[in-house]
ZAFITI-109404 format. One line per field, with one value per residue (C-alpha): residue number from 1; residue in one letter; chain; x, y, z. Coordinates in steps of 0.001 Angstrom, whole numbers, plus 500000, padded with zeros to 6 digits. Each point is the difference from the previous one (the first is absolute). Example, Ala and Ser with C-alpha at 12.3 -4.5 7.8 and 13.67 -1.06 7.14 Angstrom:
2
n = [1/2]
res = [A/S]
chain = [A/A]
c1 = [512300/501370]
c2 = [495500/503440]
c3 = [507800/499340]
% end
This chain:
259
n = [1/2/3/4/5/6/7/8/9/10/11/12/13/14/15/16/17/18/19/20/21/22/23/24/25/26/27/28/29/30/31/32/33/34/35/36/37/38/39/40/41/42/43/44/45/46/47/48/49/50/51/52/53/54/55/56/57/58/59/60/61/62/63/64/65/66/67/68/69/70/71/72/73/74/75/76/77/78/79/80/81/82/83/84/85/86/87/88/89/90/91/92/93/94/95/96/97/98/99/100/101/102/103/104/105/106/107/108/109/110/111/112/113/114/115/116/117/118/119/120/121/122/123/124/125/126/127/128/129/130/131/132/133/134/135/136/137/138/139/140/141/142/143/144/145/146/147/148/149/150/151/152/153/154/155/156/157/158/159/160/161/162/163/164/165/166/167/168/169/170/171/172/173/174/175/176/177/178/179/180/181/182/183/184/185/186/187/188/189/190/191/192/193/194/195/196/197/198/199/200/201/202/203/204/205/206/207/208/209/210/211/212/213/214/215/216/217/218/219/220/221/222/223/224/225/226/227/228/229/230/231/232/233/234/235/236/237/238/239/240/241/242/243/244/245/246/247/248/249/250/251/252/253/254/255/256/257/258/259]
res = [M/P/E/H/V/V/G/V/D/V/G/G/T/T/I/K/S/A/L/V/D/A/G/S/G/I/L/M/G/Q/R/F/V/A/D/T/P/R/P/A/T/P/A/A/I/S/E/C/V/A/E/I/V/R/A/L/A/P/T/D/A/T/P/V/G/I/A/L/P/A/V/V/R/R/G/V/V/E/T/A/A/N/I/D/P/S/W/I/G/N/P/V/E/D/S/L/H/T/A/L/A/R/P/V/T/A/V/N/D/A/D/A/A/G/I/A/E/T/R/R/G/A/A/A/A/G/S/G/V/V/V/V/T/T/L/G/T/G/I/G/S/A/L/L/V/D/G/T/L/V/P/N/T/E/L/G/H/L/P/M/S/G/R/P/A/E/H/L/A/S/T/A/A/R/E/R/E/G/L/S/Y/V/K/W/A/E/R/L/T/A/Y/Y/G/L/L/E/S/L/L/T/P/D/L/I/V/V/G/G/A/V/S/A/S/A/D/R/F/L/P/H/V/R/T/R/A/P/I/V/P/A/A/L/G/N/D/A/G/V/I/G/A/A/L/A/G/R/R/V/A/D/Q/P/V/V/M/P/A/A/G]
chain = [A/A/A/A/A/A/A/A/A/A/A/A/A/A/A/A/A/A/A/A/A/A/A/A/A/A/A/A/A/A/A/A/A/A/A/A/A/A/A/A/A/A/A/A/A/A/A/A/A/A/A/A/A/A/A/A/A/A/A/A/A/A/A/A/A/A/A/A/A/A/A/A/A/A/A/A/A/A/A/A/A/A/A/A/A/A/A/A/A/A/A/A/A/A/A/A/A/A/A/A/A/A/A/A/A/A/A/A/A/A/A/A/A/A/A/A/A/A/A/A/A/A/A/A/A/A/A/A/A/A/A/A/A/A/A/A/A/A/A/A/A/A/A/A/A/A/A/A/A/A/A/A/A/A/A/A/A/A/A/A/A/A/A/A/A/A/A/A/A/A/A/A/A/A/A/A/A/A/A/A/A/A/A/A/A/A/A/A/A/A/A/A/A/A/A/A/A/A/A/A/A/A/A/A/A/A/A/A/A/A/A/A/A/A/A/A/A/A/A/A/A/A/A/A/A/A/A/A/A/A/A/A/A/A/A/A/A/A/A/A/A/A/A/A/A/A/A/A/A/A/A/A/A/A/A/A/A/A/A]
c1 = [956359/496985/496788/498095/500686/498034/498932/499524/498552/500280/497613/498887/496524/500801/502731/499045/501924/499464/502113/500817/500791/503659/499624/496112/499769/496457/499100/500084/496863/498495/501412/500791/499289/500873/500099/502766/501433/499680/502652/501194/503643/502456/500089/496067/499956/502620/498283/497047/501422/502053/496765/498121/502993/500528/496071/500327/503091/501497/503124/502747/501317/496908/501172/497992/499225/498854/498526/500005/498447/503759/503075/502094/503464/502957/497314/499953/496890/500497/496355/497037/496672/496856/502556/501906/503001/502313/500100/502433/503387/498672/501845/496492/501366/503197/497495/497157/502591/501234/496307/498750/503138/499285/500729/498072/499770/498050/498506/498237/496145/499330/502810/498609/496719/501870/502008/496623/497918/503037/500364/496282/497980/498684/503635/500779/499778/501991/503450/501838/499318/497250/498865/498269/498113/498190/497546/499007/501254/502552/501264/502444/502035/501728/502014/500849/502081/499347/499116/502821/499498/501454/499418/498894/498856/497251/498393/497147/502442/500213/499284/496729/498288/503013/499223/500798/497646/498341/498708/497810/499452/499681/496950/500153/499948/497034/498329/501565/498845/496706/500747/497873/501663/499551/501745/502802/500558/501093/502690/501150/499995/502414/502148/500096/501149/502771/501162/499402/502369/502694/499781/498552/498017/498769/497271/498739/498538/497501/500164/498683/496825/498175/500915/496858/498016/502364/496931/498691/503005/502629/497907/500452/503723/501845/503386/501995/500972/497320/499020/498168/499055/502183/498588/501201/498370/500976/502190/502498/502144/499943/501112/502338/502004/500121/501341/502504/500972/500640/501872/498180/502430/497534/498584/503155/499850/503005/501007/502937/503545/501632/502814]
c2 = [550413/500171/498637/502596/503333/502422/503197/502725/503383/502488/503004/502950/497981/496281/497241/497834/496688/496626/496723/500840/497178/501139/498991/501326/502820/498582/499938/496694/500476/503157/503150/500684/503618/501634/503457/502040/500474/503477/501679/498187/499596/497984/497782/499949/499125/497494/497877/500149/498789/497491/498636/499934/498132/497353/499192/499864/498285/498395/498750/502176/499341/501987/503824/502706/503037/503406/503153/503475/503194/501279/500372/496689/500116/497278/498700/503301/501979/503719/501518/499272/500870/498484/498096/501160/502612/497785/497348/503032/498241/496551/497084/498163/497090/499379/500266/497889/497440/499775/499932/497455/497932/499941/502144/503406/502169/503593/502025/503271/499036/501699/498121/496799/500896/500458/496858/498273/501814/499314/496433/498920/502904/502821/500431/496442/500146/503027/501279/503215/502258/499468/502543/498344/502647/499550/502388/500513/502233/501037/498953/496781/499165/497245/500161/496917/499772/496710/498439/501361/502201/503503/500061/502948/502232/502228/501397/501330/502650/501539/503913/500889/503330/500864/497305/496390/497918/497782/503127/500848/496523/497133/498250/502081/503359/499043/499051/503353/502208/498235/499302/498418/497019/502297/502745/497602/498660/503515/499951/496497/500935/502898/497765/496870/503064/500881/496268/499607/503077/498572/496038/499481/496700/497384/499053/501743/497936/501451/498081/500814/499155/502336/497850/498127/503081/500506/500062/503362/502040/498133/500613/503817/499806/501007/498428/499225/496875/497227/500266/496974/499059/497808/496510/498487/502531/499331/497014/502063/500817/496849/498121/502451/499784/496327/500274/502451/497548/497359/502372/498135/499259/500696/503015/502087/502190/502579/500694/502602/498247/500256/502491]
c3 = [830208/502795/499139/502026/501439/502683/498484/502814/499438/502522/499919/502187/501164/499446/499333/497139/499474/498250/499035/496098/497405/499136/496242/499079/502537/500754/504146/501466/502069/501746/500712/503616/501376/503186/501281/499683/503372/501556/500312/496767/501289/498472/503146/499986/496393/500096/502909/497746/496987/502000/501330/496665/497824/502523/499963/496368/499179/503469/497718/500112/496544/498803/498731/500527/498102/501876/498293/501990/499556/499742/497714/500606/498804/500416/502654/502223/500315/499039/500228/501696/499019/502226/502285/502939/498955/502124/497021/498346/500177/500802/498438/499140/498200/502830/502825/498574/499061/503662/501583/497349/499337/496059/497274/499925/496876/500366/497281/499863/499949/496530/498690/501430/498280/496580/500136/500697/497173/497352/500875/500174/499871/497687/498656/499624/496049/499622/499426/499662/502455/502532/502782/502907/502241/503058/501070/503347/503169/497625/496724/499982/496563/498643/496686/497956/496878/497896/503600/501891/502929/500518/503981/501988/497556/502217/496924/501694/501618/496701/499867/498566/500191/502331/502470/500412/497598/502743/501791/497049/498015/502763/501132/503334/497916/498147/503580/501660/497506/498868/496430/497871/498294/496621/501802/501496/496653/498538/502870/499007/496553/500829/502109/497396/497428/502102/500416/496187/499645/501898/499161/496811/501471/497904/502636/503056/502724/502674/503251/503938/501437/497631/496918/500888/498900/496950/497703/501825/499084/497620/496856/500685/500391/496640/499323/496889/501443/500601/504057/501524/503512/501945/500299/503164/502752/503718/499094/497559/503359/501371/496486/499054/503294/499715/496570/500969/502860/497039/497889/497366/496876/497339/501695/501087/502709/500236/503304/500565/500384/503495/500165]
% end
């Protein structure tokens, strides 16, 4: 079992990464932040990630977990949000394994945040059904059942008032429409009510950069389940990617079987 894993969180603006303790999920030093290449093609991002990984962990035995704003199934990218569309169909785990000569595991970025929050964040003491959402340009989601991830849920795309929910309830929607936090909370109440009608979660965790301002809107969001802000902030994607790369035995991550 590796002592350390490199976690990499690829975003539309920046790529964040760090060396992470494989047992505790704690960052071993500062996060490294680089600008996301433009255009954000597989070749450009792979080159950037390779440079970062070699700087953080020159030993080839150190595995890598990478979080992407995409559906990733069986190591292949199936969608692309805020990265170049040429990612679709890319066998990211195989291509990065070839480039880095070390094990690579790829996950959806919201799933990575969910893994991190469940392992050592706001949901660490929780059990049952936990929904982690990341509010930003869209709405990312992670669904965990007794700590086991159900990957690639994409719950921000659920229909709400005839439109994808993230078009109405994301941080971008609030800013675009000039909504107050209280008015936005009404949208979030409708969205989380939809999730509760489908999933009956035991806990809802609200992440994304706006979670730092949770006291301005979360008290106005009405849900049956407890709803709490995420605890790990901008480190969640890096930590979750690393934990997925380790395939932590005590925090299982279910990835679809090959075949």
